[in-house]
C-alpha positions, -999 to +999 in steps of 0.1 A: +703+223+013+692+256-003+666+278+016+632+278-002+624+313-018+596+333-003+565+323-022+548+350-044+522+370-026+508+404-022+527+405+011+559+396-006+556+426-028+544+452-003+560+442+032+589+462+046+623+450+039+636+419+056+663+419+081+695+402+068+696+366+085+727+348+074+730+311+080+744+298+112+781+297+107+799+265+120+796+255+156+778+278+181+765+276+217+736+295+233+712+292+262+681+290+243+678+278+208+645+282+188+637+263+157+612+281+135+610+319+125+572+324+125+553+345+151+558+319+179+595+317+175+601+354+169+579+364+198+596+340+222+630+353+209+620+389+214+606+383+250+636+363+261+662+388+247+644+417+263+652+398+296+689+394+288+686+357+278+712+345+252+689+332+225+696+320+190+668+313+164+672+292+133+648+293+104+650+270+073+641+298+049+636+334+062+615+348+091+579+348+080+583+323+052+555+300+065+520+307+076+531+338+095+539+355+063+510+341+042+478+344+064+448+366+062+464+393+083+435+392+108+444+400+145+415+382+161+407+379+199+397+348+217+401+310+211+380+286+189+359+278+218+337+303+238+347+314+273+324+291+292+335+261+272+371+271+280+364+272+317+345+238+315+375+222+296+403+237+318+388+245+351+380+279+367+416+292+374+434+281+343+404+287+321+401+323+332+438+329+325+434+314+290+404+338+284+424+368+296+454+357+275+435+351+243+412+380+247+443+404+253+464+388+225+455+415+199+464+443+223+497+426+229+503+426+191+493+463+187+516+473+216+545+455+201+540+472+168+538+506+186+567+501+209+591+489+182+576+511+154+569+482+131+557+493+097+531+467+089+499+485+079+483+479+114+448+491+121+427+484+153+394+481+135+377+452+152+367+417+142+333+408+126+318+373+129+289+366+105+265+338+099+243+331+067+224+300+079+205+288+109+232+268+127+256+296+122+231+322+135+225+301+166+262+300+172+266+338+169+239+344+193+253+320+218+287+334+215+275+370+219+257+361+251+287+342+264+312+368+256+291+395+271+288+374+303+325+374+306+328+412+299+342+411+265+335+442+243+312+425+218+279+436+203+253+415+186+243+427+150+209+418+135+203+414+098+200+450+091+231+459+112+254+433+097+244+445+063+255+481+072+288+466+085+294+444+054+276+459+024+260+425+018+226+410+023+241+376+026+241+375+064+215+368+090+234+382+119+268+388+132+289+404+161+316+429+163+344+424+187+363+458+190+395+442+203+405+430+168+422+444+139+444+438+109+480+441+096+504+429+068+516+397+084+549+393+066+557+430+076+548+422+111+570+391+111+599+410+096+594+436+122+594+410+151+627+397+138+644+432+137+629+439+172+644+406+186+676+413+168+679+448+182+672+433+218+701+409+213+688+378+198+707+360+170+686+350+140+698+328+112+678+321+080+688+294+055+695+271+084+675+239+086+674+217+117+685+182+106+686+164+140+681+171+177+699+150+203+702+151+241+735+158+256+747+158+292+743+195+297+716+202+272+709+197+235+727+194+202+710+207+170+727+196+138+719+220+110+727+222+072+754+248+080+767+238+114+759+228+149+740+246+176+744+235+213+719+249+238+707+243+274+671+245+263+652+243+230+620+256+216+603+239+186+581+266+169+574+249+136+535+249+137+520+238+103+554+230+089+565+206+117+585+176+105+603+145+121+627+166+142+609+154+173+588+121+173+551+125+171+551+164+168+541+165+131+515+139+137+499+159+166+484+185+141+468+185+107+484+209+083+455+225+065+461+247+034+444+281+034+443+303+003+439+341-003+429+359-035+436+396-037+421+423-060+435+454-076+430+486-054+394+493-052+379+528-057+369+545-024+333+541-033+336+503-038+356+500-005+329+518+013+304+495-001+321+465+012+335+471+048+329+508+057+345+506+091+375+487+077+369+457+100+381+422+093+355+394+091+352+356+093+321+336+087+307+310+111+302+280+088+316+246+081+336+260+053+349+292+067+356+322+045+374+353+059+382+387+042+393+422+048+405+453+030+442+463+032+457+497+035+454+502-003+418+491-005+425+458-020+399+431-011+416+400+004+393+369+003+406+338+022+393+303+028+403+266+026+425+256-003+435+225-022+461+205-003+491+217-023+510+249-030+494+267-059+492+301-074+470+291-102+438+314-104+417+284-113+423+270-078+408+302-063+376+303-083+355+295-052+368+325-034+366+350-063+330+338-073+319+340-037+332+376-035+310+385-065+280+367-047+285+390-017+291+421-038+278+420-074+295+453-081+329+435-080+322+415-111+346+435-133+373+439-108+407+423-116+422+397-093+459+402-091+474+379-065+468+343-055+488+324-028+483+297+000+500+281+029+496+256+057+481+263+091+479+238+120+447+223+133+448+205+166+423+178+177+408+198+206+411+232+186+433+247+215+469+260+211+493+233+224+523+236+248+543+204+252+574+197+273+583+162+260+617+162+276+636+184+303+646+217+287+626+211+255+593+230+247+570+227+217+544+254+208+520+251+180+485+247+167+466+280+165+437+268+144+434+300+122+442+325+150+478+326+147+486+363+144+475+371+179+478+338+197+511+328+184+525+362+196+509+356+230+521+320+232+556+331+224+554+353+255+541+325+276+571+303+264+595+329+275+577+332+308+582+294+313+618+295+303+626+323+328+610+304+357+572+307+356+557+275+372+531+254+354+504+265+378+510+302+367+510+298+330+481+310+309+482+279+287+481+243+297+512+220+291+500+187+277+515+155+264+519+151+226+488+132+213+490+121+176+461+119+152+452+084+144+457+075+106+477+108+102+493+096+071+460+099+053+455+136+062+454+149+026+425+126+018+409+134+051+411+171+045+397+168+009+367+148+023+362+172+051+362+202+027+336+185+005+314+175+035+316+210+049+306+225+016+277+202+014+266+210+050+267+248+044+247+243+011+220+222+028+217+240+061+184+258+066+185+295+059+183+318+090 
């Protein structure tokens, strides 16, 4: 079973070189085996190896192959839900730990980048949220109040202020959260892999997990190139989860997100779009997100057709929308188009599961994977090194599957159409 090649993307052309990760050779044993070489698995491996744990990570292709190497590169703080809702859903003690973990997740990423000198175009420039219709504006106002109530460094931006931050008159209001930032996500994933390797973790690419079975003293992972026995196993497969463990793939909806990138803009053009270099995501039914990279390219992201595609025609919604936001871009050339799968959970929280003794699954970041998957990996490492459930900063829950999961491609298509209609028909703010 050959490893799938890295998809074409701007990141694949510009990211730092990959660490050599040869396939798992023959039969091996380890204390902790990790399946999946994205941010969750790599962060878990790094944090365990730094504590002297014997850890082996296997990845079907190469580290960063999935959503970790294809996403928008936004390092965003917080969860999908506002802090007060998190406390309501999970109680005072756990809720506040979840708020602290998610709010501090970008700082964790930036600290890892600094300590391990990872070359990934990192910049701590803040995260903008913006709204263009009345429902979105109401959510922005509510979120700004709630975050301020919980001491987060956010500021509400009125119509004129958000125009200054974005260079567009599209938005009614917004907020700036100064904890956020941006990076080249494939470069970050590769840097995490090297940092974990340098700390003592063994990382094997081109190694697919074929089956997982319980043994008397742990677990047996059969792979395409050998066998890996481990006392404990972490499943970190997120939007690319399969049938390795019953129900796990059906506990999330894999949603395709797409990115179109321009040629490098002039300094004047870039200053007219995001003068402070912040990243932005819209509050809408059909979310659009964007940022400028270190070479002044504009990266426009949003929901995609439910298949792998690099055809510019499939990205017209994004490129046309960019010109709506900034008409001066009408003659700019779009050079790169790629997409990939992220994982949506039913409650829109990240999920930690312990479906059997010595087995942990972590997945479902709902579009906030750069920061939250990194932080979750650290939590998984804490759990594996003795932290009790009552001290973790995320809840451990049973695996709950989506009803009618096999129809997810049709459901996602309908949801995209419905979201576009709702945004179009919503009253202007």
